[in-house]
HTML snippet that shows the backbone in 3Dmol.js (N, CA, C, O; Angstrom):
<script src="https://3Dmol.org/build/3Dmol-min.js"></script>
<div id="view" style="width:600px;height:400px;position:relative"></div>
<script>
const pdb = `
ATOM      1  N   MET A   1       3.669 -69.149  53.980  1.00  0.00           N
ATOM      2  CA  MET A   1       2.356 -68.633  53.647  1.00  0.00           C
ATOM      3  C   MET A   1       1.670 -69.588  52.684  1.00  0.00           C
ATOM      4  O   MET A   1       2.288 -70.140  51.774  1.00  0.00           O
ATOM      5  N   THR A   2       0.403 -69.763  52.906  1.00  0.00           N
ATOM      6  CA  THR A   2      -0.332 -70.659  52.043  1.00  0.00           C
ATOM      7  C   THR A   2      -0.874 -69.888  50.845  1.00  0.00           C
ATOM      8  O   THR A   2      -0.833 -68.658  50.805  1.00  0.00           O
ATOM      9  N   LEU A   3      -1.369 -70.621  49.896  1.00  0.00           N
ATOM     10  CA  LEU A   3      -1.892 -70.025  48.670  1.00  0.00           C
ATOM     11  C   LEU A   3      -3.104 -69.143  48.969  1.00  0.00           C
ATOM     12  O   LEU A   3      -3.237 -68.071  48.379  1.00  0.00           O
ATOM     13  N   ALA A   4      -3.968 -69.558  49.848  1.00  0.00           N
ATOM     14  CA  ALA A   4      -5.173 -68.791  50.184  1.00  0.00           C
ATOM     15  C   ALA A   4      -4.811 -67.456  50.830  1.00  0.00           C
ATOM     16  O   ALA A   4      -5.414 -66.432  50.510  1.00  0.00           O
ATOM     17  N   SER A   5      -3.841 -67.458  51.729  1.00  0.00           N
ATOM     18  CA  SER A   5      -3.455 -66.198  52.383  1.00  0.00           C
ATOM     19  C   SER A   5      -2.772 -65.261  51.399  1.00  0.00           C
ATOM     20  O   SER A   5      -2.933 -64.046  51.510  1.00  0.00           O
ATOM     21  N   ARG A   6      -2.009 -65.789  50.432  1.00  0.00           N
ATOM     22  CA  ARG A   6      -1.375 -64.946  49.409  1.00  0.00           C
ATOM     23  C   ARG A   6      -2.436 -64.282  48.531  1.00  0.00           C
ATOM     24  O   ARG A   6      -2.334 -63.098  48.210  1.00  0.00           O
ATOM     25  N   LEU A   7      -3.452 -65.053  48.146  1.00  0.00           N
ATOM     26  CA  LEU A   7      -4.525 -64.483  47.335  1.00  0.00           C
ATOM     27  C   LEU A   7      -5.278 -63.400  48.102  1.00  0.00           C
ATOM     28  O   LEU A   7      -5.677 -62.395  47.514  1.00  0.00           O
ATOM     29  N   ALA A   8      -5.473 -63.584  49.380  1.00  0.00           N
ATOM     30  CA  ALA A   8      -6.164 -62.597  50.201  1.00  0.00           C
ATOM     31  C   ALA A   8      -5.355 -61.305  50.277  1.00  0.00           C
ATOM     32  O   ALA A   8      -5.914 -60.213  50.181  1.00  0.00           O
ATOM     33  N   VAL A   9      -4.049 -61.429  50.448  1.00  0.00           N
ATOM     34  CA  VAL A   9      -3.180 -60.247  50.521  1.00  0.00           C
ATOM     35  C   VAL A   9      -3.192 -59.501  49.184  1.00  0.00           C
ATOM     36  O   VAL A   9      -3.254 -58.272  49.174  1.00  0.00           O
ATOM     37  N   VAL A  10      -3.136 -60.210  48.068  1.00  0.00           N
ATOM     38  CA  VAL A  10      -3.161 -59.580  46.748  1.00  0.00           C
ATOM     39  C   VAL A  10      -4.501 -58.888  46.508  1.00  0.00           C
ATOM     40  O   VAL A  10      -4.537 -57.790  45.953  1.00  0.00           O
ATOM     41  N   ALA A  11      -5.592 -59.513  46.916  1.00  0.00           N
ATOM     42  CA  ALA A  11      -6.911 -58.923  46.731  1.00  0.00           C
ATOM     43  C   ALA A  11      -7.058 -57.646  47.543  1.00  0.00           C
ATOM     44  O   ALA A  11      -7.581 -56.653  47.038  1.00  0.00           O
ATOM     45  N   ILE A  12      -6.611 -57.654  48.777  1.00  0.00           N
ATOM     46  CA  ILE A  12      -6.701 -56.463  49.626  1.00  0.00           C
ATOM     47  C   ILE A  12      -5.810 -55.348  49.078  1.00  0.00           C
ATOM     48  O   ILE A  12      -6.209 -54.184  49.079  1.00  0.00           O
ATOM     49  N   ALA A  13      -4.631 -55.686  48.620  1.00  0.00           N
ATOM     50  CA  ALA A  13      -3.710 -54.681  48.062  1.00  0.00           C
ATOM     51  C   ALA A  13      -4.296 -54.058  46.798  1.00  0.00           C
ATOM     52  O   ALA A  13      -4.151 -52.857  46.572  1.00  0.00           O
ATOM     53  N   SER A  14      -4.946 -54.858  45.986  1.00  0.00           N
ATOM     54  CA  SER A  14      -5.528 -54.317  44.757  1.00  0.00           C
ATOM     55  C   SER A  14      -6.714 -53.405  45.069  1.00  0.00           C
ATOM     56  O   SER A  14      -6.934 -52.423  44.361  1.00  0.00           O
ATOM     57  N   LEU A  15      -7.477 -53.713  46.112  1.00  0.00           N
ATOM     58  CA  LEU A  15      -8.578 -52.833  46.512  1.00  0.00           C
ATOM     59  C   LEU A  15      -8.072 -51.473  46.967  1.00  0.00           C
ATOM     60  O   LEU A  15      -8.657 -50.441  46.637  1.00  0.00           O
ATOM     61  N   PHE A  16      -6.976 -51.477  47.730  1.00  0.00           N
ATOM     62  CA  PHE A  16      -6.401 -50.205  48.165  1.00  0.00           C
ATOM     63  C   PHE A  16      -5.868 -49.402  46.977  1.00  0.00           C
ATOM     64  O   PHE A  16      -6.014 -48.180  46.949  1.00  0.00           O
ATOM     65  N   ALA A  17      -5.269 -50.053  46.022  1.00  0.00           N
ATOM     66  CA  ALA A  17      -4.692 -49.367  44.863  1.00  0.00           C
ATOM     67  C   ALA A  17      -5.781 -48.763  43.969  1.00  0.00           C
ATOM     68  O   ALA A  17      -5.635 -47.637  43.492  1.00  0.00           O
ATOM     69  N   THR A  18      -6.859 -49.497  43.742  1.00  0.00           N
ATOM     70  CA  THR A  18      -7.912 -48.972  42.880  1.00  0.00           C
ATOM     71  C   THR A  18      -8.794 -47.969  43.613  1.00  0.00           C
ATOM     72  O   THR A  18      -9.390 -47.105  42.970  1.00  0.00           O
ATOM     73  N   GLY A  19      -8.894 -48.053  44.901  1.00  0.00           N
ATOM     74  CA  GLY A  19      -9.706 -47.108  45.672  1.00  0.00           C
ATOM     75  C   GLY A  19      -9.191 -45.688  45.554  1.00  0.00           C
ATOM     76  O   GLY A  19      -9.987 -44.753  45.469  1.00  0.00           O
ATOM     77  N   THR A  20      -7.895 -45.505  45.547  1.00  0.00           N
ATOM     78  CA  THR A  20      -7.333 -44.158  45.432  1.00  0.00           C
ATOM     79  C   THR A  20      -7.507 -43.613  44.019  1.00  0.00           C
ATOM     80  O   THR A  20      -7.632 -42.402  43.840  1.00  0.00           O
ATOM     81  N   ALA A  21      -7.518 -44.475  43.026  1.00  0.00           N
ATOM     82  CA  ALA A  21      -7.706 -44.013  41.647  1.00  0.00           C
ATOM     83  C   ALA A  21      -9.130 -43.491  41.457  1.00  0.00           C
ATOM     84  O   ALA A  21      -9.327 -42.479  40.784  1.00  0.00           O
ATOM     85  N   PHE A  22     -10.118 -44.160  42.033  1.00  0.00           N
ATOM     86  CA  PHE A  22     -11.495 -43.708  41.905  1.00  0.00           C
ATOM     87  C   PHE A  22     -11.773 -42.474  42.757  1.00  0.00           C
ATOM     88  O   PHE A  22     -12.642 -41.674  42.413  1.00  0.00           O
ATOM     89  N   ALA A  23     -11.070 -42.310  43.832  1.00  0.00           N
ATOM     90  CA  ALA A  23     -11.315 -41.196  44.734  1.00  0.00           C
ATOM     91  C   ALA A  23     -10.878 -39.866  44.121  1.00  0.00           C
ATOM     92  O   ALA A  23     -11.352 -38.820  44.564  1.00  0.00           O
ATOM     93  N   GLN A  24     -10.011 -39.864  43.138  1.00  0.00           N
ATOM     94  CA  GLN A  24      -9.482 -38.617  42.602  1.00  0.00           C
ATOM     95  C   GLN A  24     -10.170 -38.146  41.321  1.00  0.00           C
ATOM     96  O   GLN A  24      -9.698 -37.201  40.689  1.00  0.00           O
ATOM     97  N   THR A  25     -11.250 -38.768  40.933  1.00  0.00           N
ATOM     98  CA  THR A  25     -11.958 -38.293  39.751  1.00  0.00           C
ATOM     99  C   THR A  25     -12.762 -37.052  40.111  1.00  0.00           C
ATOM    100  O   THR A  25     -13.320 -36.962  41.205  1.00  0.00           O
ATOM    101  N   ALA A  26     -12.819 -36.101  39.193  1.00  0.00           N
ATOM    102  CA  ALA A  26     -13.510 -34.840  39.439  1.00  0.00           C
ATOM    103  C   ALA A  26     -15.008 -35.007  39.205  1.00  0.00           C
ATOM    104  O   ALA A  26     -15.438 -35.795  38.363  1.00  0.00           O
ATOM    105  N   ALA A  27     -15.776 -34.262  39.955  1.00  0.00           N
ATOM    106  CA  ALA A  27     -17.230 -34.277  39.789  1.00  0.00           C
ATOM    107  C   ALA A  27     -17.588 -33.465  38.544  1.00  0.00           C
ATOM    108  O   ALA A  27     -16.907 -32.486  38.239  1.00  0.00           O
ATOM    109  N   PRO A  28     -18.644 -33.850  37.816  1.00  0.00           N
ATOM    110  CA  PRO A  28     -19.036 -33.080  36.636  1.00  0.00           C
ATOM    111  C   PRO A  28     -19.545 -31.699  37.042  1.00  0.00           C
ATOM    112  O   PRO A  28     -20.151 -31.533  38.100  1.00  0.00           O
ATOM    113  N   ALA A  29     -19.289 -30.712  36.184  1.00  0.00           N
ATOM    114  CA  ALA A  29     -19.689 -29.341  36.462  1.00  0.00           C
ATOM    115  C   ALA A  29     -21.200 -29.205  36.356  1.00  0.00           C
ATOM    116  O   ALA A  29     -21.826 -29.794  35.475  1.00  0.00           O
ATOM    117  N   ALA A  30     -21.770 -28.438  37.244  1.00  0.00           N
ATOM    118  CA  ALA A  30     -23.215 -28.215  37.233  1.00  0.00           C
ATOM    119  C   ALA A  30     -23.562 -27.169  36.180  1.00  0.00           C
ATOM    120  O   ALA A  30     -22.773 -26.262  35.913  1.00  0.00           O
ATOM    121  N   LYS A  31     -24.751 -27.299  35.581  1.00  0.00           N
ATOM    122  CA  LYS A  31     -25.196 -26.322  34.592  1.00  0.00           C
ATOM    123  C   LYS A  31     -25.591 -25.036  35.303  1.00  0.00           C
ATOM    124  O   LYS A  31     -26.173 -25.052  36.388  1.00  0.00           O
ATOM    125  N   THR A  32     -25.261 -23.939  34.671  1.00  0.00           N
ATOM    126  CA  THR A  32     -25.653 -22.649  35.229  1.00  0.00           C
ATOM    127  C   THR A  32     -26.851 -22.110  34.462  1.00  0.00           C
ATOM    128  O   THR A  32     -27.179 -22.602  33.383  1.00  0.00           O
ATOM    129  N   ASP A  33     -27.491 -21.115  35.016  1.00  0.00           N
ATOM    130  CA  ASP A  33     -28.648 -20.513  34.355  1.00  0.00           C
ATOM    131  C   ASP A  33     -28.246 -19.799  33.076  1.00  0.00           C
ATOM    132  O   ASP A  33     -29.061 -19.691  32.160  1.00  0.00           O
ATOM    133  N   ALA A  34     -27.026 -19.314  32.984  1.00  0.00           N
ATOM    134  CA  ALA A  34     -26.581 -18.586  31.795  1.00  0.00           C
ATOM    135  C   ALA A  34     -26.557 -19.483  30.565  1.00  0.00           C
ATOM    136  O   ALA A  34     -26.863 -19.028  29.462  1.00  0.00           O
ATOM    137  N   THR A  35     -26.198 -20.746  30.739  1.00  0.00           N
ATOM    138  CA  THR A  35     -26.155 -21.636  29.584  1.00  0.00           C
ATOM    139  C   THR A  35     -27.550 -22.055  29.150  1.00  0.00           C
ATOM    140  O   THR A  35     -27.775 -22.287  27.962  1.00  0.00           O
ATOM    141  N   THR A  36     -28.485 -22.159  30.072  1.00  0.00           N
ATOM    142  CA  THR A  36     -29.820 -22.579  29.690  1.00  0.00           C
ATOM    143  C   THR A  36     -30.606 -21.458  29.041  1.00  0.00           C
ATOM    144  O   THR A  36     -31.469 -21.726  28.205  1.00  0.00           O
ATOM    145  N   THR A  37     -30.338 -20.209  29.398  1.00  0.00           N
ATOM    146  CA  THR A  37     -31.079 -19.104  28.803  1.00  0.00           C
ATOM    147  C   THR A  37     -30.582 -18.771  27.414  1.00  0.00           C
ATOM    148  O   THR A  37     -31.352 -18.237  26.615  1.00  0.00           O
ATOM    149  N   THR A  38     -29.339 -19.059  27.085  1.00  0.00           N
ATOM    150  CA  THR A  38     -28.839 -18.759  25.750  1.00  0.00           C
ATOM    151  C   THR A  38     -29.307 -19.775  24.729  1.00  0.00           C
ATOM    152  O   THR A  38     -29.263 -19.498  23.530  1.00  0.00           O
ATOM    153  N   ASP A  39     -29.756 -20.952  25.169  1.00  0.00           N
ATOM    154  CA  ASP A  39     -30.230 -21.962  24.237  1.00  0.00           C
ATOM    155  C   ASP A  39     -31.594 -21.598  23.658  1.00  0.00           C
ATOM    156  O   ASP A  39     -31.930 -22.019  22.551  1.00  0.00           O
ATOM    157  N   LYS A  40     -32.373 -20.827  24.391  1.00  0.00           N
ATOM    158  CA  LYS A  40     -33.704 -20.458  23.935  1.00  0.00           C
ATOM    159  C   LYS A  40     -33.609 -19.257  23.008  1.00  0.00           C
ATOM    160  O   LYS A  40     -32.825 -18.338  23.242  1.00  0.00           O
ATOM    161  N   LYS A  41     -34.415 -19.276  21.955  1.00  0.00           N
ATOM    162  CA  LYS A  41     -34.436 -18.153  21.028  1.00  0.00           C
ATOM    163  C   LYS A  41     -35.454 -17.128  21.504  1.00  0.00           C
ATOM    164  O   LYS A  41     -36.539 -17.474  21.970  1.00  0.00           O
ATOM    165  N   ALA A  42     -35.085 -15.872  21.379  1.00  0.00           N
ATOM    166  CA  ALA A  42     -36.009 -14.804  21.729  1.00  0.00           C
ATOM    167  C   ALA A  42     -37.056 -14.676  20.625  1.00  0.00           C
ATOM    168  O   ALA A  42     -36.724 -14.807  19.447  1.00  0.00           O
ATOM    169  N   PRO A  43     -38.296 -14.426  20.981  1.00  0.00           N
ATOM    170  CA  PRO A  43     -39.314 -14.287  19.943  1.00  0.00           C
ATOM    171  C   PRO A  43     -39.072 -13.039  19.105  1.00  0.00           C
ATOM    172  O   PRO A  43     -38.620 -12.011  19.611  1.00  0.00           O
ATOM    173  N   LYS A  44     -39.379 -13.146  17.820  1.00  0.00           N
ATOM    174  CA  LYS A  44     -39.191 -12.020  16.919  1.00  0.00           C
ATOM    175  C   LYS A  44     -40.261 -10.976  17.180  1.00  0.00           C
ATOM    176  O   LYS A  44     -41.411 -11.304  17.472  1.00  0.00           O
ATOM    177  N   GLU A  45     -39.872  -9.730  17.072  1.00  0.00           N
ATOM    178  CA  GLU A  45     -40.843  -8.662  17.174  1.00  0.00           C
ATOM    179  C   GLU A  45     -41.347  -8.368  15.773  1.00  0.00           C
ATOM    180  O   GLU A  45     -40.559  -8.200  14.843  1.00  0.00           O
ATOM    181  N   HIS A  46     -42.662  -8.309  15.627  1.00  0.00           N
ATOM    182  CA  HIS A  46     -43.264  -8.097  14.318  1.00  0.00           C
ATOM    183  C   HIS A  46     -43.427  -6.612  14.070  1.00  0.00           C
ATOM    184  O   HIS A  46     -43.679  -5.835  14.991  1.00  0.00           O
ATOM    185  N   SER A  47     -43.280  -6.233  12.820  1.00  0.00           N
ATOM    186  CA  SER A  47     -43.418  -4.828  12.451  1.00  0.00           C
ATOM    187  C   SER A  47     -44.889  -4.431  12.471  1.00  0.00           C
ATOM    188  O   SER A  47     -45.780  -5.280  12.502  1.00  0.00           O
ATOM    189  N   ALA A  48     -45.118  -3.136  12.450  1.00  0.00           N
ATOM    190  CA  ALA A  48     -46.493  -2.631  12.440  1.00  0.00           C
ATOM    191  C   ALA A  48     -47.207  -3.069  11.165  1.00  0.00           C
ATOM    192  O   ALA A  48     -48.400  -3.374  11.189  1.00  0.00           O
ATOM    193  N   GLU A  49     -46.464  -3.101  10.037  1.00  0.00           N
ATOM    194  CA  GLU A  49     -47.061  -3.535   8.772  1.00  0.00           C
ATOM    195  C   GLU A  49     -47.508  -4.983   8.853  1.00  0.00           C
ATOM    196  O   GLU A  49     -48.591  -5.337   8.387  1.00  0.00           O
ATOM    197  N   SER A  50     -46.671  -5.813   9.445  1.00  0.00           N
ATOM    198  CA  SER A  50     -46.977  -7.233   9.557  1.00  0.00           C
ATOM    199  C   SER A  50     -48.217  -7.456  10.424  1.00  0.00           C
ATOM    200  O   SER A  50     -49.085  -8.259  10.080  1.00  0.00           O
ATOM    201  N   LEU A  51     -48.295  -6.747  11.540  1.00  0.00           N
ATOM    202  CA  LEU A  51     -49.443  -6.903  12.426  1.00  0.00           C
ATOM    203  C   LEU A  51     -50.732  -6.426  11.758  1.00  0.00           C
ATOM    204  O   LEU A  51     -51.780  -7.055  11.898  1.00  0.00           O
ATOM    205  N   GLU A  52     -50.649  -5.310  11.032  1.00  0.00           N
ATOM    206  CA  GLU A  52     -51.836  -4.792  10.348  1.00  0.00           C
ATOM    207  C   GLU A  52     -52.303  -5.754   9.261  1.00  0.00           C
ATOM    208  O   GLU A  52     -53.501  -5.988   9.106  1.00  0.00           O
ATOM    209  N   CYS A  53     -51.358  -6.310   8.511  1.00  0.00           N
ATOM    210  CA  CYS A  53     -51.723  -7.263   7.458  1.00  0.00           C
ATOM    211  C   CYS A  53     -52.317  -8.545   8.055  1.00  0.00           C
ATOM    212  O   CYS A  53     -53.213  -9.148   7.464  1.00  0.00           O
ATOM    213  N   SER A  54     -51.825  -8.952   9.207  1.00  0.00           N
ATOM    214  CA  SER A  54     -52.396 -10.125   9.873  1.00  0.00           C
ATOM    215  C   SER A  54     -53.833  -9.861  10.297  1.00  0.00           C
ATOM    216  O   SER A  54     -54.694 -10.733  10.179  1.00  0.00           O
ATOM    217  N   LYS A  55     -54.087  -8.652  10.790  1.00  0.00           N
ATOM    218  CA  LYS A  55     -55.454  -8.299  11.179  1.00  0.00           C
ATOM    219  C   LYS A  55     -56.379  -8.318   9.966  1.00  0.00           C
ATOM    220  O   LYS A  55     -57.513  -8.791  10.049  1.00  0.00           O
ATOM    221  N   GLN A  56     -55.890  -7.801   8.844  1.00  0.00           N
ATOM    222  CA  GLN A  56     -56.705  -7.800   7.627  1.00  0.00           C
ATOM    223  C   GLN A  56     -56.974  -9.226   7.149  1.00  0.00           C
ATOM    224  O   GLN A  56     -58.083  -9.540   6.714  1.00  0.00           O
ATOM    225  N   ALA A  57     -55.965 -10.082   7.229  1.00  0.00           N
ATOM    226  CA  ALA A  57     -56.140 -11.473   6.819  1.00  0.00           C
ATOM    227  C   ALA A  57     -57.133 -12.183   7.733  1.00  0.00           C
ATOM    228  O   ALA A  57     -57.931 -13.000   7.275  1.00  0.00           O
ATOM    229  N   ASP A  58     -57.081 -11.869   9.028  1.00  0.00           N
ATOM    230  CA  ASP A  58     -58.038 -12.450   9.967  1.00  0.00           C
ATOM    231  C   ASP A  58     -59.460 -11.997   9.631  1.00  0.00           C
ATOM    232  O   ASP A  58     -60.400 -12.791   9.671  1.00  0.00           O
ATOM    233  N   ALA A  59     -59.607 -10.711   9.299  1.00  0.00           N
ATOM    234  CA  ALA A  59     -60.934 -10.178   8.982  1.00  0.00           C
ATOM    235  C   ALA A  59     -61.513 -10.845   7.735  1.00  0.00           C
ATOM    236  O   ALA A  59     -62.724 -11.036   7.629  1.00  0.00           O
ATOM    237  N   LYS A  60     -60.639 -11.195   6.796  1.00  0.00           N
ATOM    238  CA  LYS A  60     -61.101 -11.853   5.566  1.00  0.00           C
ATOM    239  C   LYS A  60     -61.254 -13.359   5.746  1.00  0.00           C
ATOM    240  O   LYS A  60     -61.802 -14.033   4.873  1.00  0.00           O
ATOM    241  N   GLY A  61     -60.783 -13.889   6.856  1.00  0.00           N
ATOM    242  CA  GLY A  61     -60.903 -15.320   7.121  1.00  0.00           C
ATOM    243  C   GLY A  61     -59.960 -16.161   6.280  1.00  0.00           C
ATOM    244  O   GLY A  61     -60.285 -17.296   5.931  1.00  0.00           O
ATOM    245  N   LEU A  62     -58.794 -15.615   5.949  1.00  0.00           N
ATOM    246  CA  LEU A  62     -57.835 -16.339   5.107  1.00  0.00           C
ATOM    247  C   LEU A  62     -57.023 -17.304   5.950  1.00  0.00           C
ATOM    248  O   LEU A  62     -56.683 -17.022   7.099  1.00  0.00           O
ATOM    249  N   HIS A  63     -56.718 -18.453   5.351  1.00  0.00           N
ATOM    250  CA  HIS A  63     -55.901 -19.476   6.003  1.00  0.00           C
ATOM    251  C   HIS A  63     -54.968 -20.103   4.981  1.00  0.00           C
ATOM    252  O   HIS A  63     -55.232 -20.077   3.779  1.00  0.00           O
ATOM    253  N   GLY A  64     -53.874 -20.666   5.478  1.00  0.00           N
ATOM    254  CA  GLY A  64     -52.962 -21.441   4.624  1.00  0.00           C
ATOM    255  C   GLY A  64     -52.250 -20.608   3.589  1.00  0.00           C
ATOM    256  O   GLY A  64     -51.745 -19.524   3.881  1.00  0.00           O
ATOM    257  N   LYS A  65     -52.212 -21.126   2.368  1.00  0.00           N
ATOM    258  CA  LYS A  65     -51.466 -20.491   1.283  1.00  0.00           C
ATOM    259  C   LYS A  65     -52.050 -19.133   0.913  1.00  0.00           C
ATOM    260  O   LYS A  65     -51.315 -18.195   0.602  1.00  0.00           O
ATOM    261  N   GLU A  66     -53.384 -19.035   0.948  1.00  0.00           N
ATOM    262  CA  GLU A  66     -54.007 -17.762   0.604  1.00  0.00           C
ATOM    263  C   GLU A  66     -53.596 -16.675   1.594  1.00  0.00           C
ATOM    264  O   GLU A  66     -53.319 -15.542   1.201  1.00  0.00           O
ATOM    265  N   ARG A  67     -53.556 -17.028   2.886  1.00  0.00           N
ATOM    266  CA  ARG A  67     -53.163 -16.068   3.920  1.00  0.00           C
ATOM    267  C   ARG A  67     -51.714 -15.650   3.733  1.00  0.00           C
ATOM    268  O   ARG A  67     -51.386 -14.468   3.837  1.00  0.00           O
ATOM    269  N   LYS A  68     -50.855 -16.609   3.461  1.00  0.00           N
ATOM    270  CA  LYS A  68     -49.435 -16.316   3.285  1.00  0.00           C
ATOM    271  C   LYS A  68     -49.225 -15.397   2.088  1.00  0.00           C
ATOM    272  O   LYS A  68     -48.444 -14.448   2.158  1.00  0.00           O
ATOM    273  N   LYS A  69     -49.919 -15.679   0.995  1.00  0.00           N
ATOM    274  CA  LYS A  69     -49.788 -14.859  -0.206  1.00  0.00           C
ATOM    275  C   LYS A  69     -50.314 -13.450   0.048  1.00  0.00           C
ATOM    276  O   LYS A  69     -49.681 -12.467  -0.337  1.00  0.00           O
ATOM    277  N   PHE A  70     -51.470 -13.356   0.694  1.00  0.00           N
ATOM    278  CA  PHE A  70     -52.053 -12.055   0.991  1.00  0.00           C
ATOM    279  C   PHE A  70     -51.135 -11.227   1.877  1.00  0.00           C
ATOM    280  O   PHE A  70     -50.899 -10.051   1.598  1.00  0.00           O
ATOM    281  N   ARG A  71     -50.616 -11.828   2.937  1.00  0.00           N
ATOM    282  CA  ARG A  71     -49.735 -11.100   3.857  1.00  0.00           C
ATOM    283  C   ARG A  71     -48.460 -10.655   3.163  1.00  0.00           C
ATOM    284  O   ARG A  71     -47.974  -9.552   3.411  1.00  0.00           O
ATOM    285  N   SER A  72     -47.909 -11.500   2.295  1.00  0.00           N
ATOM    286  CA  SER A  72     -46.700 -11.148   1.576  1.00  0.00           C
ATOM    287  C   SER A  72     -46.921  -9.913   0.705  1.00  0.00           C
ATOM    288  O   SER A  72     -46.122  -8.976   0.725  1.00  0.00           O
ATOM    289  N   GLU A  73     -48.016  -9.921  -0.059  1.00  0.00           N
ATOM    290  CA  GLU A  73     -48.315  -8.788  -0.924  1.00  0.00           C
ATOM    291  C   GLU A  73     -48.655  -7.551  -0.104  1.00  0.00           C
ATOM    292  O   GLU A  73     -48.255  -6.442  -0.458  1.00  0.00           O
ATOM    293  N   CYS A  74     -49.381  -7.734   0.975  1.00  0.00           N
ATOM    294  CA  CYS A  74     -49.784  -6.630   1.828  1.00  0.00           C
ATOM    295  C   CYS A  74     -48.576  -5.947   2.452  1.00  0.00           C
ATOM    296  O   CYS A  74     -48.498  -4.719   2.476  1.00  0.00           O
ATOM    297  N   ILE A  75     -47.640  -6.731   2.952  1.00  0.00           N
ATOM    298  CA  ILE A  75     -46.444  -6.159   3.586  1.00  0.00           C
ATOM    299  C   ILE A  75     -45.594  -5.426   2.564  1.00  0.00           C
ATOM    300  O   ILE A  75     -45.045  -4.364   2.859  1.00  0.00           O
ATOM    301  N   LYS A  76     -45.478  -5.990   1.347  1.00  0.00           N
ATOM    302  CA  LYS A  76     -44.702  -5.323   0.297  1.00  0.00           C
ATOM    303  C   LYS A  76     -45.301  -3.971  -0.036  1.00  0.00           C
ATOM    304  O   LYS A  76     -44.575  -2.984  -0.152  1.00  0.00           O
ATOM    305  N   THR A  77     -46.618  -3.911  -0.191  1.00  0.00           N
ATOM    306  CA  THR A  77     -47.251  -2.649  -0.543  1.00  0.00           C
ATOM    307  C   THR A  77     -47.245  -1.681   0.628  1.00  0.00           C
ATOM    308  O   THR A  77     -47.141  -0.471   0.423  1.00  0.00           O
ATOM    309  N   ALA A  78     -47.355  -2.192   1.865  1.00  0.00           N
ATOM    310  CA  ALA A  78     -47.346  -1.325   3.038  1.00  0.00           C
ATOM    311  C   ALA A  78     -45.971  -0.685   3.228  1.00  0.00           C
ATOM    312  O   ALA A  78     -45.879   0.485   3.600  1.00  0.00           O
ATOM    313  N   LYS A  79     -44.930  -1.424   2.981  1.00  0.00           N
ATOM    314  CA  LYS A  79     -43.583  -0.867   3.107  1.00  0.00           C
ATOM    315  C   LYS A  79     -43.272   0.084   1.965  1.00  0.00           C
ATOM    316  O   LYS A  79     -42.451   0.989   2.110  1.00  0.00           O
ATOM    317  N   GLY A  80     -43.930  -0.120   0.822  1.00  0.00           N
ATOM    318  CA  GLY A  80     -43.725   0.756  -0.325  1.00  0.00           C
ATOM    319  C   GLY A  80     -44.497   2.053  -0.188  1.00  0.00           C
ATOM    320  O   GLY A  80     -44.251   2.989  -0.948  1.00  0.00           O
ATOM    321  N   GLY A  81     -45.430   2.142   0.763  1.00  0.00           N
ATOM    322  CA  GLY A  81     -46.178   3.350   0.989  1.00  0.00           C
ATOM    323  C   GLY A  81     -47.548   3.344   0.361  1.00  0.00           C
ATOM    324  O   GLY A  81     -48.335   4.254   0.622  1.00  0.00           O
ATOM    325  N   ALA A  82     -47.866   2.378  -0.443  1.00  0.00           N
ATOM    326  CA  ALA A  82     -49.169   2.312  -1.085  1.00  0.00           C
ATOM    327  C   ALA A  82     -50.135   1.513  -0.233  1.00  0.00           C
ATOM    328  O   ALA A  82     -49.720   0.763   0.651  1.00  0.00           O
ATOM    329  N   THR A  83     -51.410   1.671  -0.495  1.00  0.00           N
ATOM    330  CA  THR A  83     -52.409   0.894   0.224  1.00  0.00           C
ATOM    331  C   THR A  83     -52.488  -0.499  -0.385  1.00  0.00           C
ATOM    332  O   THR A  83     -52.350  -0.634  -1.601  1.00  0.00           O
ATOM    333  N   PRO A  84     -52.704  -1.541   0.417  1.00  0.00           N
ATOM    334  CA  PRO A  84     -52.745  -2.891  -0.112  1.00  0.00           C
ATOM    335  C   PRO A  84     -53.952  -3.106  -1.019  1.00  0.00           C
ATOM    336  O   PRO A  84     -55.073  -2.717  -0.690  1.00  0.00           O
ATOM    337  N   ALA A  85     -53.705  -3.726  -2.151  1.00  0.00           N
ATOM    338  CA  ALA A  85     -54.775  -4.008  -3.093  1.00  0.00           C
ATOM    339  C   ALA A  85     -55.537  -5.234  -2.615  1.00  0.00           C
ATOM    340  O   ALA A  85     -54.934  -6.155  -2.064  1.00  0.00           O
ATOM    341  N   PRO A  86     -56.856  -5.266  -2.813  1.00  0.00           N
ATOM    342  CA  PRO A  86     -57.621  -6.441  -2.377  1.00  0.00           C
ATOM    343  C   PRO A  86     -57.231  -7.673  -3.189  1.00  0.00           C
ATOM    344  O   PRO A  86     -57.034  -7.597  -4.401  1.00  0.00           O
ATOM    345  N   ALA A  87     -57.126  -8.782  -2.514  1.00  0.00           N
ATOM    346  CA  ALA A  87     -56.747 -10.030  -3.178  1.00  0.00           C
ATOM    347  C   ALA A  87     -57.962 -10.629  -3.875  1.00  0.00           C
ATOM    348  O   ALA A  87     -59.059 -10.648  -3.317  1.00  0.00           O
ATOM    349  N   ALA A  88     -57.767 -11.109  -5.070  1.00  0.00           N
ATOM    350  CA  ALA A  88     -58.852 -11.736  -5.826  1.00  0.00           C
ATOM    351  C   ALA A  88     -59.081 -13.141  -5.283  1.00  0.00           C
ATOM    352  O   ALA A  88     -58.138 -13.886  -5.019  1.00  0.00           O
ATOM    353  N   ASP A  89     -60.351 -13.482  -5.123  1.00  0.00           N
ATOM    354  CA  ASP A  89     -60.687 -14.823  -4.612  1.00  0.00           C
ATOM    355  C   ASP A  89     -60.569 -15.843  -5.733  1.00  0.00           C
ATOM    356  O   ASP A  89     -61.080 -15.642  -6.835  1.00  0.00           O
ATOM    357  N   LYS A  90     -59.881 -16.949  -5.429  1.00  0.00           N
ATOM    358  CA  LYS A  90     -59.734 -18.042  -6.407  1.00  0.00           C
ATOM    359  C   LYS A  90     -60.690 -19.155  -6.004  1.00  0.00           C
ATOM    360  O   LYS A  90     -60.475 -19.837  -5.002  1.00  0.00           O
ATOM    361  N   LYS A  91     -61.725 -19.331  -6.774  1.00  0.00           N
ATOM    362  CA  LYS A  91     -62.666 -20.428  -6.464  1.00  0.00           C
ATOM    363  C   LYS A  91     -63.180 -21.052  -7.701  1.00  0.00           C
ATOM    364  O   LYS A  91     -63.978 -21.986  -7.636  1.00  0.00           O
TER     365      LYS A  91
END
`;
const viewer = $3Dmol.createViewer("view");
viewer.addModel(pdb, "pdb");
viewer.setStyle({}, {cartoon: {color: "spectrum"}});
viewer.zoomTo();
viewer.render();
</script>
């Protein structure tokens, strides 16, 4: 046997050996709908006090820090049973 034919036989044998190794790898598992739905957070349900205080803040045209402060005080007083006190304007 010549050197060229020996190299050809070794190359063909190595292809057969590596072909079976690649053929036995497992396919990756597909994602199911159950895993994708648990990643999303459900929206929070707002209390009646929170919604009412938001409406009042909207009516007063409050935004930013003033709105946050007003809603915080409003919700505290609404849960305590008292009527919300009007917020003093800072200007």
